[in-house]
Backbone as CSV, one residue per row, in Angstrom:
resi,resn,N_x,N_y,N_z,CA_x,CA_y,CA_z,C_x,C_y,C_z
1,MET,0.427,-23.165,40.213,0.591,-24.198,39.182,-0.729,-24.896,38.897
2,ALA,-1.495,-25.235,39.953,-2.781,-25.912,39.776,-3.741,-25.041,38.993
3,GLU,-3.721,-23.725,39.290,-4.608,-22.804,38.571,-4.245,-22.749,37.097
4,ASN,-2.942,-22.775,36.791,-2.494,-22.760,35.403,-2.924,-24.022,34.680
5,ASN,-2.788,-25.181,35.343,-3.226,-26.442,34.741,-4.720,-26.430,34.479
6,SER,-5.481,-25.837,35.396,-6.916,-25.725,35.230,-7.257,-24.908,33.996
7,HIS,-6.514,-23.810,33.797,-6.760,-22.949,32.634,-6.433,-23.689,31.343
8,VAL,-5.321,-24.400,31.337,-4.922,-25.153,30.143,-5.970,-26.204,29.795
9,ARG,-6.462,-26.913,30.812,-7.487,-27.928,30.592,-8.759,-27.305,30.028
10,SER,-9.161,-26.180,30.595,-10.372,-25.507,30.126,-10.234,-25.087,28.673
11,GLU,-9.076,-24.527,28.319,-8.854,-24.096,26.949,-8.878,-25.281,25.983
12,PHE,-8.283,-26.395,26.407,-8.259,-27.576,25.554,-9.671,-28.103,25.324
13,VAL,-10.445,-28.233,26.403,-11.818,-28.739,26.282,-12.654,-27.802,25.420
14,HIS,-12.457,-26.491,25.598,-13.185,-25.520,24.782,-12.876,-25.724,23.304
15,ASP,-11.607,-25.910,22.971,-11.215,-26.122,21.576,-11.831,-27.399,21.014
16,VAL,-11.861,-28.443,21.834,-12.454,-29.709,21.398,-13.911,-29.509,20.995
17,PHE,-14.688,-28.902,21.864,-16.117,-28.774,21.597,-16.416,-27.709,20.544
18,SER,-15.585,-26.699,20.442,-15.748,-25.720,19.365,-15.610,-26.386,18.013
19,HIS,-14.680,-27.328,17.932,-14.403,-27.985,16.664,-15.529,-28.927,16.236
20,ILE,-16.155,-29.606,17.189,-17.139,-30.640,16.820,-18.585,-30.173,16.983
21,ALA,-18.797,-28.895,17.315,-20.152,-28.425,17.640,-21.176,-28.756,16.553
22,GLY,-20.822,-28.529,15.299,-21.770,-28.737,14.211,-22.188,-30.174,14.012
23,ARG,-21.360,-31.108,14.454,-21.663,-32.533,14.269,-21.854,-33.258,15.596
24,TYR,-21.911,-32.505,16.648,-21.972,-33.104,17.979,-23.185,-34.005,18.154
25,ASP,-24.360,-33.546,17.745,-25.585,-34.317,17.971,-25.566,-35.645,17.218
26,VAL,-25.153,-35.591,15.960,-25.105,-36.818,15.153,-24.086,-37.789,15.729
27,MET,-22.916,-37.276,16.070,-21.874,-38.142,16.608,-22.282,-38.713,17.963
28,ASN,-22.983,-37.938,18.769,-23.447,-38.417,20.061,-24.348,-39.630,19.899
29,SER,-25.247,-39.554,18.928,-26.170,-40.669,18.689,-25.444,-41.887,18.137
30,VAL,-24.519,-41.645,17.200,-23.792,-42.755,16.586,-22.898,-43.456,17.611
31,LEU,-22.136,-42.683,18.347,-21.136,-43.265,19.235,-21.730,-43.865,20.500
32,SER,-22.931,-43.417,20.891,-23.588,-44.010,22.066,-24.647,-45.028,21.656
33,PHE,-24.749,-45.299,20.352,-25.789,-46.191,19.831,-27.184,-45.708,20.271
34,ASN,-27.333,-44.385,20.298,-28.594,-43.726,20.648,-28.991,-43.916,22.112
35,GLN,-28.102,-44.467,22.912,-28.430,-44.716,24.311,-28.580,-43.426,25.104
36,HIS,-27.910,-42.358,24.684,-27.952,-41.117,25.460,-29.372,-40.583,25.579
37,LYS,-30.212,-40.849,24.585,-31.609,-40.400,24.656,-32.386,-41.208,25.697
38,LEU,-32.116,-42.497,25.762,-32.775,-43.343,26.757,-32.319,-42.980,28.163
39,TRP,-31.022,-42.676,28.317,-30.505,-42.285,29.629,-31.179,-41.003,30.113
40,ARG,-31.362,-40.053,29.191,-31.980,-38.788,29.589,-33.462,-38.991,29.938
41,LYS,-34.148,-39.840,29.196,-35.558,-40.126,29.500,-35.694,-40.779,30.870
42,PHE,-34.802,-41.716,31.177,-34.808,-42.356,32.494,-34.592,-41.303,33.584
43,THR,-33.650,-40.410,33.357,-33.350,-39.360,34.327,-34.548,-38.449,34.545
44,MET,-35.198,-38.064,33.472,-36.364,-37.184,33.589,-37.483,-37.858,34.379
45,ARG,-37.647,-39.157,34.200,-38.672,-39.869,34.985,-38.314,-39.847,36.466
46,LYS,-37.043,-40.078,36.776,-36.615,-40.081,38.173,-36.710,-38.686,38.799
47,MET,-36.460,-37.654,38.017,-36.513,-36.295,38.526,-37.944,-35.846,38.826
48,ALA,-38.887,-36.319,38.023,-40.298,-35.918,38.192,-40.422,-34.394,38.264
49,VAL,-39.934,-33.726,37.231,-39.892,-32.265,37.202,-41.307,-31.689,37.246
50,LYS,-41.499,-30.699,38.110,-42.823,-30.119,38.315,-43.085,-28.975,37.341
51,LYS,-44.346,-28.799,36.997,-44.760,-27.684,36.153,-44.394,-26.367,36.845
52,GLY,-43.964,-25.418,36.039,-43.639,-24.100,36.562,-42.291,-23.990,37.236
53,ALA,-41.491,-25.061,37.207,-40.187,-25.041,37.881,-39.194,-24.136,37.153
54,HIS,-38.205,-23.673,37.903,-37.084,-22.933,37.348,-35.861,-23.850,37.372
55,CYS,-35.243,-24.031,36.213,-34.172,-25.018,36.052,-32.918,-24.369,35.486
56,LEU,-31.775,-24.891,35.894,-30.487,-24.508,35.321,-29.816,-25.768,34.799
57,ASP,-29.470,-25.762,33.518,-28.772,-26.890,32.911,-27.351,-26.464,32.580
58,LEU,-26.384,-26.984,33.340,-24.976,-26.657,33.128,-24.385,-27.518,32.018
59,ALA,-23.362,-26.982,31.354,-22.749,-27.673,30.215,-23.840,-28.101,29.246
60,THR,-24.739,-27.179,28.971,-25.943,-27.500,28.195,-25.634,-27.892,26.764
61,GLY,-24.473,-27.481,26.254,-24.070,-27.896,24.913,-25.054,-27.446,23.857
62,THR,-25.602,-28.398,23.111,-26.565,-28.084,22.063,-28.001,-28.128,22.575
63,ALA,-28.164,-28.076,23.885,-29.438,-27.779,24.563,-30.461,-28.918,24.589
64,ASP,-30.057,-30.144,24.345,-31.026,-31.240,24.366,-31.711,-31.371,25.724
65,TRP,-30.932,-31.306,26.803,-31.549,-31.479,28.124,-32.360,-30.237,28.499
66,ALA,-31.872,-29.064,28.131,-32.637,-27.847,28.380,-34.000,-27.917,27.691
67,ILE,-34.028,-28.446,26.479,-35.280,-28.586,25.738,-36.196,-29.589,26.428
68,ALA,-35.651,-30.713,26.872,-36.457,-31.713,27.576,-37.057,-31.125,28.848
69,LEU,-36.277,-30.347,29.571,-36.777,-29.702,30.784,-37.882,-28.697,30.453
70,ALA,-37.672,-27.904,29.406,-38.653,-26.894,29.019,-39.983,-27.521,28.619
71,GLU,-39.921,-28.654,27.963,-41.157,-29.336,27.568,-41.906,-29.881,28.784
72,GLN,-41.166,-30.174,29.846,-41.778,-30.731,31.051,-42.382,-29.645,31.939
73,ILE,-41.743,-28.496,32.044,-42.167,-27.468,32.994,-43.337,-26.636,32.507
74,GLY,-43.618,-26.672,31.204,-44.734,-25.894,30.688,-44.397,-24.417,30.542
75,ARG,-45.371,-23.637,30.129,-45.167,-22.214,29.836,-44.860,-21.393,31.082
76,GLU,-45.241,-21.912,32.242,-45.021,-21.149,33.477,-43.582,-21.264,33.972
77,GLY,-42.853,-22.239,33.471,-41.498,-22.480,33.957,-40.443,-21.745,33.174
78,ARG,-39.210,-21.949,33.589,-38.080,-21.256,32.976,-36.851,-22.154,33.041
79,VAL,-36.105,-22.212,31.931,-34.857,-22.978,31.873,-33.734,-22.069,31.392
80,ILE,-32.631,-22.094,32.105,-31.409,-21.444,31.641,-30.401,-22.529,31.312
81,GLY,-29.891,-22.494,30.100,-28.842,-23.415,29.698,-27.511,-22.681,29.652
82,LEU,-26.553,-23.130,30.431,-25.262,-22.450,30.560,-24.156,-23.309,29.963
83,ASP,-23.308,-22.697,29.153,-22.182,-23.428,28.567,-21.073,-22.429,28.255
84,PHE,-19.825,-22.888,28.281,-18.714,-21.971,28.028,-18.295,-21.947,26.558
85,CYS,-18.962,-22.742,25.712,-18.603,-22.838,24.300,-19.707,-22.206,23.443
86,GLN,-19.422,-21.072,22.862,-20.438,-20.357,22.089,-20.874,-21.140,20.858
87,GLU,-19.949,-21.869,20.259,-20.310,-22.648,19.071,-21.373,-23.695,19.389
88,MET,-21.282,-24.329,20.549,-22.299,-25.293,20.972,-23.621,-24.580,21.244
89,LEU,-23.558,-23.425,21.904,-24.772,-22.662,22.190,-25.456,-22.199,20.908
90,ASP,-24.687,-21.856,19.904,-25.281,-21.421,18.632,-26.104,-22.540,17.996
91,VAL,-25.579,-23.758,18.066,-26.339,-24.908,17.560,-27.589,-25.108,18.409
92,GLY,-27.440,-25.014,19.720,-28.577,-25.175,20.614,-29.654,-24.135,20.381
93,GLU,-29.253,-22.889,20.128,-30.228,-21.817,19.921,-31.104,-22.090,18.699
94,LYS,-30.522,-22.634,17.658,-31.312,-22.984,16.472,-32.361,-24.034,16.817
95,LYS,-31.988,-25.012,17.628,-32.931,-26.059,18.019,-34.044,-25.496,18.898
96,VAL,-33.686,-24.592,19.787,-34.681,-23.963,20.667,-35.714,-23.202,19.828
97,GLN,-35.229,-22.437,18.851,-36.142,-21.654,18.017,-36.993,-22.552,17.129
98,GLN,-36.415,-23.622,16.611,-37.174,-24.555,15.786,-38.326,-25.184,16.553
99,ARG,-38.154,-25.357,17.847,-39.198,-25.954,18.690,-40.087,-24.897,19.356
100,HIS,-39.856,-23.642,18.993,-40.671,-22.529,19.503,-40.664,-22.498,21.037
101,LEU,-39.466,-22.663,21.601,-39.317,-22.678,23.051,-38.511,-21.483,23.562
102,GLY,-38.362,-20.479,22.719,-37.572,-19.321,23.102,-38.133,-18.546,24.277
103,ASP,-39.442,-18.716,24.545,-40.038,-18.023,25.693,-39.764,-18.744,27.003
104,ARG,-39.264,-19.976,26.934,-38.999,-20.751,28.154,-37.520,-20.977,28.401
105,ILE,-36.706,-20.915,27.340,-35.285,-21.258,27.443,-34.419,-20.053,27.110
106,GLU,-33.456,-19.792,27.976,-32.431,-18.793,27.704,-31.081,-19.494,27.742
107,LEU,-30.322,-19.380,26.660,-28.990,-19.972,26.600,-27.958,-18.890,26.892
108,VAL,-27.070,-19.184,27.839,-26.133,-18.189,28.357,-24.722,-18.762,28.323
109,ARG,-23.773,-17.942,27.893,-22.373,-18.365,27.958,-21.843,-18.099,29.361
110,GLY,-21.288,-19.119,29.988,-20.794,-18.968,31.346,-20.023,-20.189,31.800
111,ASN,-19.507,-20.119,33.008,-18.598,-21.126,33.548,-19.260,-21.862,34.709
112,ALA,-19.321,-23.188,34.608,-19.921,-23.994,35.674,-19.134,-23.924,36.971
113,MET,-17.874,-23.514,36.903,-17.056,-23.383,38.115,-17.444,-22.146,38.928
114,ASP,-18.035,-21.176,38.265,-18.480,-19.934,38.912,-19.844,-19.568,38.334
115,ILE,-20.872,-20.220,38.805,-22.211,-20.028,38.251,-22.691,-18.606,38.537
116,PRO,-23.072,-17.858,37.499,-23.372,-16.427,37.671,-24.798,-16.140,38.144
117,TYR,-25.246,-16.870,39.168,-26.584,-16.668,39.713,-26.528,-16.723,41.233
118,PRO,-27.477,-16.038,41.891,-27.463,-16.000,43.360,-27.785,-17.343,43.992
119,ASP,-27.516,-17.447,45.273,-27.885,-18.626,46.052,-29.398,-18.859,45.964
120,ASN,-29.773,-20.139,46.028,-31.187,-20.513,46.194,-32.084,-19.974,45.086
121,THR,-31.629,-20.134,43.828,-32.368,-19.570,42.690,-33.226,-20.600,41.967
122,PHE,-32.757,-21.844,41.858,-33.391,-22.815,40.965,-33.990,-24.002,41.723
123,ASP,-35.024,-24.586,41.132,-35.624,-25.797,41.693,-34.821,-27.037,41.318
124,TYR,-34.219,-27.008,40.133,-33.420,-28.136,39.639,-32.161,-27.573,38.984
125,VAL,-31.020,-28.209,39.269,-29.771,-27.876,38.582,-29.198,-29.176,38.034
126,THR,-29.002,-29.220,36.725,-28.561,-30.442,36.059,-27.231,-30.215,35.337
127,ILE,-26.518,-31.308,35.133,-25.341,-31.285,34.267,-25.269,-32.634,33.565
128,GLY,-25.258,-32.605,32.251,-25.265,-33.843,31.465,-24.004,-33.992,30.636
129,PHE,-23.220,-35.012,30.926,-22.013,-35.344,30.166,-21.038,-34.163,30.125
130,GLY,-20.969,-33.435,31.241,-20.057,-32.312,31.312,-19.210,-32.300,32.564
131,LEU,-19.612,-33.064,33.569,-18.913,-33.012,34.846,-17.492,-33.551,34.740
132,ARG,-17.283,-34.529,33.870,-15.934,-35.096,33.744,-14.984,-34.143,33.014
133,ASN,-15.520,-33.094,32.402,-14.684,-32.167,31.645,-14.233,-30.952,32.450
134,VAL,-14.771,-30.770,33.642,-14.448,-29.562,34.405,-13.138,-29.753,35.165
135,PRO,-12.427,-28.665,35.442,-11.156,-28.787,36.171,-11.309,-29.240,37.618
136,ASP,-12.442,-28.904,38.249,-12.629,-29.219,39.669,-14.056,-29.717,39.879
137,ILE,-14.217,-31.029,39.953,-15.549,-31.632,40.061,-16.250,-31.208,41.346
138,SER,-15.538,-31.262,42.451,-16.143,-30.919,43.738,-16.634,-29.471,43.757
139,ARG,-15.858,-28.595,43.167,-16.258,-27.183,43.133,-17.555,-26.999,42.353
140,VAL,-17.683,-27.683,41.225,-18.908,-27.565,40.429,-20.110,-28.098,41.202
141,ILE,-19.940,-29.222,41.883,-21.049,-29.773,42.678,-21.441,-28.795,43.783
142,ARG,-20.455,-28.178,44.423,-20.766,-27.184,45.460,-21.497,-25.981,44.872
143,GLU,-21.083,-25.564,43.692,-21.764,-24.455,43.027,-23.208,-24.827,42.678
144,MET,-23.414,-26.050,42.227,-24.769,-26.513,41.923,-25.631,-26.484,43.179
145,LYS,-25.043,-26.967,44.276,-25.780,-26.946,45.537,-26.083,-25.518,45.976
146,ARG,-25.154,-24.614,45.764,-25.342,-23.225,46.181,-26.543,-22.573,45.501
147,VAL,-26.673,-22.780,44.195,-27.714,-22.048,43.447,-29.061,-22.751,43.446
148,VAL,-29.117,-24.013,43.901,-30.410,-24.688,43.975,-31.105,-24.279,45.273
149,LYS,-32.420,-24.253,45.250,-33.193,-23.877,46.435,-33.145,-24.989,47.478
150,PRO,-33.348,-24.669,48.741,-33.483,-25.725,49.756,-34.588,-26.701,49.355
151,GLY,-34.270,-27.984,49.402,-35.202,-29.001,48.942,-35.109,-29.272,47.461
152,GLY,-34.339,-28.448,46.737,-34.183,-28.620,45.292,-33.218,-29.740,44.952
153,LEU,-33.207,-30.112,43.678,-32.500,-31.308,43.228,-31.282,-30.947,42.386
154,VAL,-30.151,-31.562,42.725,-28.919,-31.482,41.936,-28.750,-32.811,41.213
155,VAL,-28.549,-32.764,39.891,-28.568,-33.977,39.073,-27.375,-34.017,38.125
156,SER,-26.690,-35.146,38.109,-25.613,-35.379,37.146,-25.908,-36.651,36.361
157,LEU,-25.849,-36.550,35.043,-25.905,-37.707,34.152,-24.581,-37.736,33.415
158,GLU,-23.820,-38.808,33.607,-22.443,-38.794,33.116,-21.974,-40.198,32.743
159,LEU,-21.033,-40.249,31.827,-20.375,-41.517,31.528,-19.696,-42.038,32.786
160,SER,-19.626,-43.365,32.890,-19.051,-43.968,34.081,-18.220,-45.181,33.681
161,LYS,-17.934,-46.027,34.665,-17.038,-47.163,34.447,-17.753,-48.454,34.817
162,PRO,-17.955,-49.343,33.838,-18.588,-50.635,34.152,-17.788,-51.397,35.206
163,THR,-18.505,-52.125,36.047,-17.833,-52.859,37.123,-17.549,-54.308,36.758
164,TRP,-18.313,-54.904,35.831,-18.092,-56.300,35.450,-16.883,-56.374,34.521
165,PRO,-15.809,-57.053,34.916,-14.543,-57.002,34.169,-14.652,-57.303,32.671
166,PRO,-15.340,-58.371,32.230,-15.390,-58.614,30.783,-16.049,-57.464,30.010
167,PHE,-17.143,-56.937,30.562,-17.826,-55.829,29.886,-16.966,-54.571,29.928
168,ARG,-16.270,-54.359,31.047,-15.404,-53.194,31.167,-14.289,-53.251,30.124
169,ALA,-13.726,-54.443,29.888,-12.661,-54.593,28.897,-13.174,-54.266,27.493
170,LEU,-14.376,-54.748,27.179,-14.973,-54.470,25.867,-15.253,-52.976,25.723
171,TYR,-15.749,-52.390,26.794,-16.079,-50.968,26.803,-14.834,-50.121,26.546
172,TYR,-13.755,-50.447,27.235,-12.539,-49.665,27.053,-11.924,-49.888,25.670
173,PHE,-12.053,-51.073,25.120,-11.572,-51.314,23.760,-12.315,-50.412,22.784
174,TYR,-13.626,-50.341,22.935,-14.430,-49.472,22.060,-14.024,-48.016,22.249
175,PHE,-13.880,-47.616,23.507,-13.584,-46.224,23.812,-12.220,-45.801,23.275
176,TYR,-11.210,-46.667,23.439,-9.847,-46.290,23.073,-9.522,-46.553,21.605
177,ARG,-10.133,-47.574,21.023,-9.757,-47.987,19.668,-10.773,-47.583,18.606
178,ILE,-12.032,-47.870,18.850,-13.050,-47.662,17.821,-13.516,-46.213,17.765
179,LEU,-13.808,-45.647,18.922,-14.390,-44.309,18.971,-13.506,-43.240,18.303
180,PRO,-12.195,-43.166,18.587,-11.375,-42.158,17.892,-11.319,-42.375,16.381
181,PHE,-11.356,-43.642,15.956,-11.324,-43.937,14.524,-12.584,-43.418,13.840
182,VAL,-13.753,-43.695,14.441,-15.015,-43.215,13.883,-15.052,-41.688,13.917
183,GLY,-14.550,-41.112,14.996,-14.499,-39.663,15.095,-13.656,-39.040,14.008
184,ARG,-12.528,-39.671,13.694,-11.656,-39.148,12.644,-12.355,-39.192,11.293
185,LEU,-13.093,-40.262,11.024,-13.839,-40.352,9.772,-14.914,-39.275,9.677
186,ALA,-15.544,-38.976,10.815,-16.688,-38.058,10.818,-16.276,-36.593,10.775
187,VAL,-15.250,-36.222,11.548,-14.907,-34.802,11.659,-13.512,-34.476,11.136
188,GLY,-12.808,-35.496,10.624,-11.527,-35.242,10.001,-10.330,-35.310,10.923
189,LYS,-10.554,-35.482,12.218,-9.437,-35.627,13.149,-9.890,-36.451,14.338
190,ALA,-8.954,-37.174,14.913,-9.288,-38.076,16.019,-9.212,-37.397,17.378
191,GLU,-8.485,-36.267,17.468,-8.210,-35.669,18.772,-9.453,-35.398,19.617
192,PRO,-10.544,-34.836,19.031,-11.714,-34.591,19.875,-12.277,-35.844,20.517
193,TYR,-12.172,-36.974,19.827,-12.749,-38.203,20.365,-11.736,-39.046,21.122
194,LYS,-10.462,-38.691,21.039,-9.485,-39.258,21.962,-9.695,-38.662,23.355
195,TRP,-10.216,-37.437,23.400,-10.422,-36.774,24.680,-11.446,-37.511,25.531
196,LEU,-12.438,-38.137,24.914,-13.482,-38.809,25.687,-12.918,-39.877,26.617
197,PRO,-12.154,-40.845,26.125,-11.591,-41.828,27.066,-10.598,-41.210,28.035
198,GLU,-9.833,-40.226,27.573,-8.871,-39.582,28.466,-9.581,-38.876,29.616
199,SER,-10.742,-38.275,29.321,-11.472,-37.540,30.355,-12.073,-38.471,31.400
200,LEU,-12.204,-39.755,31.049,-12.832,-40.704,31.958,-11.832,-41.401,32.879
201,ILE,-10.556,-41.352,32.525,-9.547,-42.101,33.273,-9.539,-41.724,34.752
202,GLU,-9.482,-40.424,35.041,-9.378,-39.972,36.420,-10.737,-39.582,37.002
203,PHE,-11.795,-39.745,36.234,-13.117,-39.369,36.732,-13.582,-40.396,37.765
204,PRO,-14.222,-39.941,38.857,-14.646,-40.881,39.908,-15.650,-41.906,39.385
205,ASP,-15.589,-43.120,39.937,-16.607,-44.098,39.597,-17.916,-43.714,40.293
206,ARG,-18.934,-44.529,40.083,-20.276,-44.171,40.554,-20.323,-43.951,42.067
207,PHE,-19.638,-44.782,42.814,-19.692,-44.695,44.268,-18.858,-43.518,44.787
208,ALA,-17.724,-43.265,44.140,-16.893,-42.133,44.543,-17.594,-40.811,44.233
209,LEU,-18.330,-40.761,43.119,-19.054,-39.537,42.789,-20.197,-39.299,43.780
210,ALA,-20.853,-40.364,44.205,-21.892,-40.231,45.227,-21.294,-39.668,46.521
211,LYS,-20.071,-40.069,46.837,-19.399,-39.544,48.030,-19.132,-38.049,47.892
212,LEU,-18.761,-37.602,46.688,-18.538,-36.178,46.458,-19.834,-35.388,46.612
213,PHE,-20.946,-35.972,46.197,-22.246,-35.329,46.405,-22.491,-35.135,47.902
214,ALA,-22.201,-36.175,48.676,-22.417,-36.099,50.126,-21.471,-35.082,50.757
215,GLU,-20.211,-35.055,50.325,-19.238,-34.115,50.883,-19.606,-32.668,50.572
216,ALA,-20.348,-32.460,49.484,-20.806,-31.110,49.133,-21.977,-30.664,49.989
217,GLY,-22.523,-31.584,50.792,-23.618,-31.239,51.680,-24.986,-31.600,51.164
218,LEU,-25.050,-32.373,50.091,-26.332,-32.831,49.580,-26.801,-34.044,50.371
219,GLU,-28.083,-34.289,50.368,-28.644,-35.411,51.108,-29.626,-36.181,50.233
220,HIS,-30.136,-37.317,50.767,-31.053,-38.194,50.023,-30.468,-38.529,48.640
221,ILE,-29.201,-38.910,48.638,-28.489,-39.147,47.375,-28.884,-40.497,46.789
222,GLU,-29.202,-40.470,45.515,-29.511,-41.685,44.768,-28.559,-41.777,43.586
223,HIS,-28.133,-42.999,43.257,-27.330,-43.159,42.046,-27.665,-44.490,41.380
224,TYR,-27.618,-44.466,40.058,-28.046,-45.604,39.262,-27.022,-45.871,38.164
225,ALA,-26.690,-47.144,37.969,-25.847,-47.560,36.856,-26.742,-47.857,35.659
226,LEU,-26.432,-47.286,34.513,-27.235,-47.453,33.309,-26.423,-48.174,32.234
227,THR,-27.104,-49.076,31.528,-26.484,-49.844,30.439,-25.183,-50.497,30.905
228,GLY,-25.292,-51.266,31.961,-24.130,-52.006,32.446,-23.067,-51.149,33.102
229,GLY,-23.421,-49.923,33.451,-22.460,-49.039,34.089,-21.745,-48.102,33.137
230,ILE,-22.118,-48.113,31.849,-21.528,-47.174,30.896,-21.816,-45.736,31.316
231,CYS,-23.012,-45.557,31.855,-23.457,-44.236,32.279,-23.973,-44.332,33.709
232,ALA,-23.955,-43.225,34.429,-24.480,-43.210,35.794,-25.283,-41.936,36.034
233,LEU,-26.377,-42.097,36.727,-27.215,-40.983,37.163,-27.008,-40.774,38.661
234,HIS,-26.767,-39.527,39.059,-26.656,-39.156,40.469,-27.624,-38.022,40.766
235,MET,-28.332,-38.131,41.874,-29.258,-37.083,42.303,-29.090,-36.857,43.802
236,GLY,-29.117,-35.608,44.201,-29.055,-35.265,45.617,-29.847,-34.001,45.890
237,ARG,-30.385,-33.895,47.088,-31.207,-32.728,47.447,-30.453,-31.806,48.401
238,LYS,-30.698,-30.508,48.222,-30.160,-29.531,49.148,-30.991,-29.560,50.427
239,PRO,-30.353,-29.633,51.576,-31.122,-29.724,52.821,-32.011,-28.509,53.048
240,GLN,-33.144,-28.758,53.657,-34.006,-27.677,54.105,-33.386,-27.049,55.359
241,PRO,-33.580,-25.747,55.541,-33.040,-25.132,56.770,-33.678,-25.733,58.007
242,ALA,-32.877,-25.885,59.049,-33.373,-26.485,60.282,-34.394,-25.568,60.944
243,LEU,-35.440,-26.157,61.471,-36.470,-25.402,62.187,-35.926,-25.003,63.553
244,THR,-36.134,-23.766,63.905,-35.687,-23.290,65.217,-36.875,-23.181,66.152
245,SER,-36.671,-23.626,67.362,-37.753,-23.556,68.339,-37.831,-22.163,68.939
246,SER,-39.026,-21.699,69.176,-39.212,-20.368,69.745,-39.128,-20.414,71.267
């Protein structure tokens, strides 16, 4: 039964993003008041991505984070952007080509629940605004840890829940009342933007998500509340193998 529910959820989320792919970038900026760009810049500063790194960006969508990573790593590096929605990847591919980054970025259709790469492949594994949409959050975090190299960084940038009650009330009013209305005006139906607040209801808060990072075996975990807790950044490192004495 759980597996069936997981499949239904995946199909629903896929349909949502397939429908809004062409307007996703514009709506993202409008509905977040352009804050998503500031959140990503803050994250990139905290990550301190090294030149020549190999990166995997899960739920890459229209490839904004993949592009930011590619610009940071230089010509020697490599970024793979993975997403299960081809319509989103098609939009992302146009942006990649427009920025002449096709030699650094490869966009691949795939599932974050079963990452199609070997253990210890990437220096950085990121997921931006996609973790709350997956059927099994812990499984995705474990998969991220699996494919990152020892000492490598696992990073999640995701919507979260403000802790200050008055701000939280205002936030939820916007999320439940205003956002679906604006979405309906923009794309002709409210359902895709009703999904956003629904996807956040059962999603862990900032501290619970940090605990899931730790339970997956990551260490040196850092987490930050952004814009009053609307968004949260989580980072954790894969442990280095223990030194054995001879």
